[in-house]
Steps between C-alpha positions, in 0.01 A plus 500: 500500500135569425254236392211579271166347600282482186147565618404760238720534193420871469564591864781275630616541857815402678561278795829559683641183663519516881830315478750483216868417454756642263789279386488319833767235563482288818741260661795496744849645513776290652867574546585291196215582257141609442217246485237653274159324513295735282607800292353797313149446635235749393190371675184663627212446745172685479234586752232234547735232369600175672849402379654165588876437485573130438794291396717203601688500832827690482405716204505822704137568594583615852788714373277676251226549761743643755659730240163639387408553865817697559634245751796411274696726272478431127810430299384758252184692412212647694161419645227764531184492710250775427778663298740507797839323484502230774866573577418864581193443713482628857371241752164673554454535124591135445243389760225694331570356154588139566387241754677164541371161614794261552510127565685514831288401796486774760491478879272780622427385855159591634388723213145475366397494138401865519837587653681343206281659236533837674877499436417565135375849597821614678652669191208744519487570879665778697795480739284333765365242249141591585238348274231735371151427379624455139757245619238295686275506195778361277584230753140388515477505123818295467375238749169481317675457162666177619199381705669541840264739683388229740867425581601860579540437876666160466870464579710465189685192632169314539420512131565239232766562236239595245335746739838651584570557134169677461591724795823599328310578180258713705799685647626573149156624398476726806833648397309624194785496250445486123731197477508185713782244471465151641778240517353148478169589676373141472811330637431257790123505429274203409318495167170659610689791663728541198198530272329739741804728527542522122130572453512771764800668333332481159180656638683771693701611194174564317301650790772728636673579166832424669784325316580167665828329416593162648747221455361149515562136426124443449520464120147368451350772720704773331369389164142525627522831690780722369437783253869493405772244565871577517665173406867468601738251341856404589595480132312797351373847589178565690183467292193706583147453373151373569489138622332393177758662270787341694333158480435532124857612440632173647695682773370282780623180333843654450541654844369204697635222280549182702519124454267455798208714379375693201282802446177430314436805281139395439399489868756740651602235756817314584479123461727239653680289240445128563686209339278338234385136564281479193205645321128512576221628275242703694145592396216684668470872518400619845681596820550135599698442182720805573587370845549150359753645255687663790506170692623301198775753427607503865513119486738527204275440198493709185133574433410489132191546287484183290185284509689214334775478762481164689507665844197724552328672793148640467298677771121478482214504755706488820739222402827459314536240228852367438553303182828309439504318168123468518495371859276740696511583870255735673644718777295699755756778550837628380681320785368161382590592142863576593522182712384294199750668270784432745412131497528502120814710463712240321226434245438873447870561438511228233187639327641851493831377351308315225319815380 
């Protein structure tokens, strides 16, 4: 289970994964049969790595996450953290190797931010749960890592959802385990907080050299932040690789195939599929033209590159020029351009059919 890191061909060294599985099969047993979601998984996570688990709803992400965390028994196979079989771990050993951040909202009453983060140190305290100097140092460092030092005396229930999630990440950091698992850490957050949480986790993996493994529905953010993606599929086995390799392999198109949207392999983004009203030729090469293309496609036009097409849009010097069979209209913004096109829809449809 060793992985060779090629830094010097004459003196190679080995990196042992912090987590690895051997022939792991996950799913559920019922009285009638066994529902197997994934089988014979041999997967690894290394220190300093941010790994994102993604896939369609119902493919088994939560089941795999819970099985790896030791919260659910596997159908077959084993999971090892720091070389220790998860099924054989004692509670105190488990708490020193793995910290969990779950999606469930917690009711903690009148506990402060520091009180919550301090819970992460309890696996290391004595019978009286007394915090020592080392514990306080790690708590302060964890709070600082997620930019919460000025909130340390605030009550947890007074915080926003994004701030609460950062507190739970700080608690996991204070627990000082080599592996951190997070189940949907950006659920229920708005876009700025989702981006912030993913950036924090990416930075922490590098700065602390901890392995961070999370499940998420944030496909675009996972592509931009993850070192490795585990891509689950209802119809095939789990695929693991860098985001770029999985994109180039065409896996995203196959896994997230839909009539409502499509994955653009060139941009790494998902695009809504709109019914086509007609065609429009677009020219001009700056940012305004890029956003004009997005607006035209959203409106239902196929944007083409054909200077001889009878319907043309050109952006130049802060105005948009629309030409329909040689009849030119100047528009001051994209909204006016779209309004003009809507007024000419029947004519545009006929021109597109004639080409």
